[in-house]
C-alpha positions, 0 to 999 in steps of 0.5 A: 627079617633081613634089612636092606639099606638104599642110598640114593635119590627121591623119585616122586613117580616111584618108578626109580630111586629111593621109592623103587628100591623100597618097593623092590626090597618090600616085594622080596620080603626084605625090610627096606631102610633109606638114606636120601641123597637128593630130592628131584622134581620129575615126572614120567617124561624126565627130571626137571630139577634136582635139590642136593641134600647137604652132604653132611646130612647124608652122612649123618643119616648113615651114621645114625642109622648104622650105629642102631640098625643091623643092615645085611646089604646096602645099595647105592644109586644117585649120589649127585655130588662129589662131596655126597660120594665122599661122604657116603664112601667114608662111612661105608669103608667101615662096613667091609663085611656088608654086601654093597651093590654100587649102581653107578647112576650117571644120567636119568633115563631121559639124559639128565646129569645125575652125578657130577665129575668129582663124583665119578672120581670118587666112585672109581677110587673109593666106592668101586674098590669096596663094592660087592658088586658094580652094575653099569650100563654100557654109557656108564661103563665107558665112563667109569673105565675109559674103555669103548664098550660097543661089543661083547668083547669090549664088554668083557674087558669092561667088566675085568677092568672094573674088578681090577679097580677092586670091585669083587664082581662087575655086571655090565649090562648090554641092553643098549646094544642091538639084538637080544640083550646079553649082560657080563658077569665077572667075578675075580677076573672070570667073565660069564655071559648071561643072555636074555630076551629083549621085551618088546614094549614102550619105554620103561623107567628104573630097571637099573635101580630094580636090578641093583635093588634086587641083587642086594636083597639076594646078596643079603640072603647069603646067595652066591654071586652068580645066583644072586645075579641071575635071579635079579634079572629074572625079577626085572624081566617079569617085572618088565613083562608086566609093566604099565603106564602110571602117566604120559611118559615112561612105564614103570615095573610091576614089583608085585608081579615080579616077585610073584613070578620068580617064586621063593 
């Protein structure tokens, strides 16, 4: 069995963060390992407080784990602090052969900040340059590149800029634009539009985590980048179609249904 490692914050609802990543990994037949960067106080309506794990503890979690466990892919999510992002980068730079999916979590779905300004700089200068794949939404893409991203053409420009920063591939997600969503995947400067269908339903929490986590699993399996991304998109679409309410706020994905619907 392959092992995928998530480095992210805890979401007590299970809709995003560490808990969601582990559900994604398990549903796709992959063992999940985790290093926790932060504890959040949240429900399905939003993040109410964040308590950061000391950066040296995050570093020690990773050093200890990676010295013992063979990890086939790594996914980063919420890092919270610049010092934490720096600690994570310092460890992961020693594993250049392991596929790394960077989900640049900057804000929660409800708008709460999840990374400080120093962390954004570390993402740009140290984590994106070692990333196999980076998966920003439009707001995250703008902050990472300094480019305005309000059209498909601008999404392509932004994806190329992210690969110019060093990422082997960049997926700029277009779900926040009107109309049917189109994502842009750039590999080595060459962009490809990946159209999708909008699922008309109540707000759903954790889709970005699920997409990045599923892509990490498929890269761990050795799939080519385009196939890994398209399969991850299909996984999220199936999970969205079966999403359900667990509280009074955002719905959550159905991970089991997602894995079942995309097949082997």
